[in-house]
C-alpha positions in Angstrom: 11.8 1.5 8.4 9.8 0.4 5.2 10.2 -3.1 3.5 9.5 -3.3 -0.1 8.5 -6.3 -2.2 8.0 -7.2 -5.7 5.8 -10.2 -4.6 2.3 -10.0 -2.8 3.0 -10.2 0.8 0.6 -12.3 3.0 -1.9 -9.7 4.6 -4.7 -9.6 7.0 -7.2 -7.5 5.1 -7.5 -4.5 2.6 -8.7 -1.6 4.3 -9.1 1.1 1.6 -8.4 1.4 -2.0 -7.5 4.7 -3.9 -7.8 5.1 -7.6 -5.9 7.6 -9.7 -8.2 10.8 -10.4 -6.3 11.5 -13.6 -5.5 9.4 -16.8 -2.7 7.6 -14.8 -3.3 3.9 -14.6 -2.4 3.6 -10.9 -4.3 2.2 -8.0 -3.2 1.6 -4.4 -4.8 -0.6 -1.6 -4.0 0.1 2.0 -3.7 -3.1 4.0 -3.5 -4.5 7.6 -1.2 -7.1 8.6 -1.3 -8.5 12.1 2.1 -9.5 13.6 2.6 -12.6 15.7 2.5 -10.6 19.0 -0.9 -9.1 18.0 0.5 -5.7 16.9 -1.4 -4.3 13.8 0.6 -2.7 11.1 -0.2 -1.0 7.7 1.0 -1.1 4.2 0.4 -0.2 0.5 -0.2 -2.7 -2.3 0.3 -0.7 -5.6 -1.0 -1.5 -9.1 0.0 -0.1 -12.4 -2.4 -0.7 -15.5 -4.5 -3.1 -13.4 -1.4 -5.5 -12.5 0.4 -5.8 -9.2 3.6 -3.7 -9.2 4.8 -3.9 -5.5 3.9 -4.1 -1.9 5.3 -1.6 0.8 5.1 -2.5 4.3 5.5 0.1 7.1 5.9 -1.3 10.5 4.9 0.9 13.5 3.5 3.5 11.1 -0.1 4.9 11.1 -2.8 4.3 8.6 -2.8 7.9 7.6 1.0 7.8 7.0 0.2 5.0 4.6 -2.6 6.9 3.1 -0.3 9.7 2.2 2.2 7.1 0.4 -1.0 5.6 -1.4 -2.2 9.1 -2.6 1.3 9.8 -3.7 1.4 6.6 -5.8 -1.9 7.2 -7.4 -0.7 10.8 -8.4 2.1 9.7 -10.1 4.8 10.9 -7.5 6.2 7.7 -6.8 7.9 5.2 -9.0 
């Protein structure tokens, strides 16, 4: 299950940021979000032209899963 928001979600911290390796003006930050029960979840904050585009939150997915999504965003594979 994935949750998408056009508004910045409250997060615990930014773990890693990826930038486009081409001329595309895309960037993605992988974030951690600590649930009330202490479970750690990951998500991706996406930017276009230096401006916030959206957050995607992936409960119960690994950081490596979210890294793949972030890389796809920065390569222009996601809209």
